[in-house]
C-alpha positions in Angstrom: 22.2 19.6 -26.6 19.5 17.7 -24.6 18.7 19.8 -21.5 16.4 18.4 -18.8 13.6 20.4 -17.4 15.1 20.9 -14.0 15.5 23.5 -11.3 14.5 27.1 -11.1 14.7 29.2 -7.9 12.7 32.2 -6.7 11.7 35.1 -8.9 11.0 34.7 -12.6 11.7 37.6 -15.0 9.8 38.4 -18.1 10.7 37.0 -21.5 12.7 39.0 -24.0 11.6 36.6 -26.8 14.6 36.6 -29.2 16.2 33.5 -30.7 20.0 33.1 -30.3 22.6 30.4 -30.1 23.3 29.3 -26.5 26.6 27.5 -25.6 27.2 25.3 -22.6 30.4 25.2 -20.7 31.2 21.8 -22.4 30.7 23.3 -25.9 27.3 22.1 -26.8 25.0 24.6 -28.6 21.3 25.1 -29.1 19.2 27.7 -30.9 16.5 29.0 -28.5 14.6 31.9 -27.3 15.1 33.4 -23.8 12.0 32.9 -21.7 12.8 33.8 -18.1 15.6 33.7 -15.5 16.3 33.8 -11.8 19.5 34.5 -10.0 20.7 31.0 -10.7 18.7 29.5 -13.6 17.5 30.3 -17.0 14.5 29.0 -19.0 14.8 28.8 -22.8 12.5 27.7 -25.6 14.2 25.6 -28.3 13.6 27.0 -31.8 13.4 23.6 -33.5 10.4 22.2 -31.6 9.3 25.0 -29.2 10.0 22.8 -26.1 11.1 24.6 -23.0 14.0 23.7 -20.8 15.6 25.1 -17.6 19.3 24.9 -16.7 21.8 26.4 -14.3 23.2 29.7 -15.5 26.6 28.6 -14.3 26.6 25.8 -16.9 26.5 28.4 -19.7 29.3 30.2 -21.4 30.5 33.5 -20.0 29.0 35.3 -23.1 25.6 33.8 -22.4 25.8 34.7 -18.7 26.6 38.3 -19.6 23.7 38.3 -22.1 21.3 37.2 -19.4 22.5 39.9 -17.0 22.1 42.6 -19.7 18.8 41.5 -21.2 16.7 40.1 -18.3 14.6 42.7 -16.6 13.3 42.6 -13.0 9.6 42.3 -13.5 7.9 39.4 -11.5 6.0 37.1 -13.8 4.7 34.5 -11.3 1.4 33.2 -12.6 -0.1 32.8 -9.1 0.4 35.4 -6.3 1.4 33.5 -3.2 -0.1 34.4 0.1 2.3 36.6 2.1 3.1 33.8 4.6 3.9 31.4 1.8 5.8 33.9 -0.2 8.1 34.4 2.9 8.5 30.7 3.2 9.5 30.4 -0.5 11.9 33.4 -0.2 13.7 32.0 2.8 13.8 28.3 2.0 12.6 27.6 -1.5 14.2 26.6 -4.8 11.9 26.1 -7.8 12.1 22.4 -8.7 10.0 22.8 -11.9 7.5 25.0 -13.6 5.2 24.7 -16.6 3.0 27.3 -18.3 1.8 24.8 -21.0 2.4 27.4 -23.6 3.4 25.2 -26.5 2.0 23.0 -29.3 1.3 19.3 -28.8 0.3 16.3 -31.1 -3.2 16.2 -32.4 -4.0 12.5 -31.7 -1.9 11.5 -28.7 -0.8 12.8 -25.3 2.3 14.8 -25.9 3.2 17.1 -23.0 7.0 17.1 -23.4 9.9 15.9 -21.3 9.4 14.6 -17.8 5.6 14.3 -18.3 3.9 10.9 -18.7 0.2 9.9 -18.8 -1.8 6.7 -18.5 -3.8 7.2 -21.7 -2.0 4.4 -23.5 -2.5 1.8 -20.8 -5.9 2.8 -19.4 -7.7 4.7 -22.3 -6.7 2.5 -25.3 -4.3 5.3 -26.4 -7.0 8.0 -26.7 -5.8 11.5 -26.2 -6.9 12.8 -22.8 -4.5 15.7 -22.3 -4.6 18.7 -24.6 -2.5 21.9 -24.7 -5.0 24.6 -25.7 -4.1 28.3 -25.7 -1.4 27.8 -23.1 -3.6 25.7 -20.8 -3.6 21.9 -19.9 -7.1 20.6 -20.6 -7.7 17.1 -19.2 -10.8 15.2 -20.4 -11.4 11.5 -19.7 -12.0 9.2 -22.7 -15.3 7.2 -22.7 -13.1 4.2 -23.3 -11.0 4.8 -20.1 -11.2 2.3 -17.3 -9.3 4.5 -14.8 -9.1 8.2 -14.0 -6.6 10.3 -16.0 -3.1 10.2 -14.4 -0.8 13.0 -15.7 2.6 12.6 -14.0 5.6 14.9 -13.7 8.7 13.0 -12.3 10.8 15.6 -10.5 14.5 16.0 -11.1 15.1 15.2 -7.4 13.0 14.1 -4.5 11.3 16.6 -2.3 9.8 16.7 1.2 8.6 20.1 2.4 7.3 21.9 -0.7 5.1 24.6 -2.1 2.9 24.0 -5.2 1.0 26.8 -7.0 -1.3 26.5 -10.0 -4.4 27.9 -11.6 -7.4 25.6 -11.7 -10.8 25.7 -13.5 -13.6 23.2 -12.7 -17.1 22.9 -14.0 -20.0 21.7 -11.8 -19.4 18.0 -11.1 -15.7 18.1 -12.0 -13.0 16.8 -9.7 -9.2 17.4 -9.6 -6.8 15.6 -7.4 -3.2 16.8 -6.8 -1.1 13.8 -5.9 2.4 13.7 -4.3 3.9 10.3 -4.9 7.0 8.1 -4.3 7.1 5.0 -6.5 10.2 3.9 -4.6 8.1 3.5 -1.4 7.0 -0.2 -1.5 4.9 0.1 1.7 2.1 1.8 -0.3 0.2 0.8 -3.4 1.6 2.4 -6.6 3.6 4.9 -4.6 0.6 6.9 -3.4 1.7 9.2 -0.5 -0.6 12.3 -0.3 -3.7 13.6 -2.1 -5.4 16.9 -2.3 -8.8 16.6 -4.0 -11.0 19.6 -5.2 -14.5 19.8 -6.4 -16.5 23.1 -6.6 -18.1 22.1 -3.3 -15.4 20.6 -1.1 -11.7 20.0 -0.5 -10.3 16.7 0.9 -6.8 16.3 2.3 -5.6 12.6 2.7 -2.4 11.2 4.1 -2.6 8.2 1.8 0.6 6.6 3.0 -0.9 6.0 6.4 -4.4 5.1 5.3 -6.1 4.1 2.0 -2.9 3.0 0.1 -1.0 1.5 3.0 -0.5 -2.1 2.0 -0.7 -3.6 5.5 -4.2 -2.0 5.7 -5.3 -2.7 2.1 -4.3 -6.3 2.3 -6.6 -7.0 5.2 -9.5 -4.6 4.6 -12.0 -7.3 3.7 -11.9 -8.8 7.2 -14.0 -7.2 9.9 -10.8 -6.4 11.9 -9.1 -5.1 8.8 -12.0 -2.9 7.8 -12.1 -1.4 11.3 -8.4 -0.7 11.2 -8.7 1.0 7.8 -11.7 3.1 8.9 -9.7 4.2 11.9 -6.7 5.1 9.8 -8.7 7.1 7.3 -10.5 9.0 10.0 -7.1 10.1 11.5 -5.3 10.7 8.2 -7.8 12.7 6.3 -9.9 15.9 6.6 -12.6 17.5 4.5 -13.6 21.2 4.2 -16.5 22.8 2.4 -15.9 25.1 -0.6 -18.0 27.4 -2.7 -16.0 27.7 -6.0 -17.6 29.4 -9.0 -17.9 26.8 -11.8 -16.1 27.7 -15.0 -13.9 30.3 -13.3 -10.2 30.3 -12.6 -9.0 29.9 -9.1 -5.5 30.2 -7.7 -4.4 27.2 -5.7 -1.4 26.9 -3.3 -0.5 23.8 -1.3 2.2 23.8 1.4 3.8 20.7 2.8 5.7 21.7 5.9 6.7 19.0 8.3 3.7 16.8 9.0 1.2 19.5 8.1 -0.4 20.1 4.7 -2.2 23.4 4.2 -4.2 24.6 1.2 -5.0 28.1 0.0 -7.5 29.1 -2.7 -7.5 32.7 -4.1 -5.1 33.8 -1.3 -7.2 32.5 1.6 -6.4 29.4 3.7 -9.2 26.9 3.2 -7.9 23.8 4.9 -5.1 22.3 7.0 -4.4 18.9 8.4 -1.5 17.2 10.3 -0.6 13.5 9.7 2.8 11.6 9.6 2.7 10.8 5.9 2.5 14.5 4.9 6.1 14.7 6.2 7.3 12.0 3.7 10.7 13.3 2.7 11.2 11.6 -0.7 8.2 12.5 -2.8 9.4 11.9 -6.4 6.4 12.8 -8.6 3.7 15.4 -8.9 0.4 14.1 -10.5 -2.9 15.5 -11.8 -5.6 12.9 -11.4 -8.9 13.6 -13.2 -12.1 11.6 -13.1 -14.0 13.6 -15.7 -12.6 17.0 -16.7 -10.3 19.8 -15.4 -8.2 22.6 -16.7 -4.9 23.9 -15.1 -2.2 26.4 -15.9 0.9 28.1 -14.4 2.2 25.2 -12.4 5.2 25.6 -10.1 6.7 23.4 -7.4 9.2 24.8 -5.0 11.3 22.4 -2.9 11.9 23.8 0.6 15.1 23.4 2.4 15.0 22.0 6.0 13.7 24.5 8.6 16.2 26.0 10.9 16.3 24.2 14.3 
């Protein structure tokens, strides 16, 4: 049974870690270990290749549903503790669109992150491996043969607008990590670029890319004096930078919140930057991307889709 990596909702429960046969309501079976569950979804790890999948509990047999009820305990295993304001937002409006702990094996010589993940290593780094799964962490290191930053892309099961993303991040001095929120179906921007959140150990930059650097009507005219002036004005309005003092080589908890036209970023539980611009409210983001110019390490990734706010 091929199960897509899809939706989880709110609170993960700790793994029991026993392999068993799971049966779907249409009779398909798979041998897999229980990893975690919520009120509506379960995550399992397939025995044959150790890949993880998430599926609705209601799509499983009554026996499997009863097993989950009996064996899942109630301990919270979120990798990143959400700030209280964000936790309340997730509790009231959130459903977990995807998660990845990167706790699995990968190929030795090529990028192999599993279903729903793609990279640009084949096209931009002559096939060199730039994404490694090491001790349950995603380590991204650019190849000396690459002609473009690493782009590691998760295409979500459904589009999202308002959303919360949490992850753990580790940067060395001089490293840079960009979190990109894209929509390849939006033909008004270059390559689907909608929003970007870029970290170094010294600063944070929030950019509404849909309304500035990747907007085609601006990019196509930026070589003219008038076009350059229009681009500069758009970038000034659509972006904001904030100073940071992150310890190199240390883990930091990162949370981003898209809510309406405002994008807010928290690091280690503290709000470190917020900016408002129309493109942050783009309602059909369809990808989540890590973009790395040199080197970065991440873990415990989660993306919650937020339902519309009450009027």
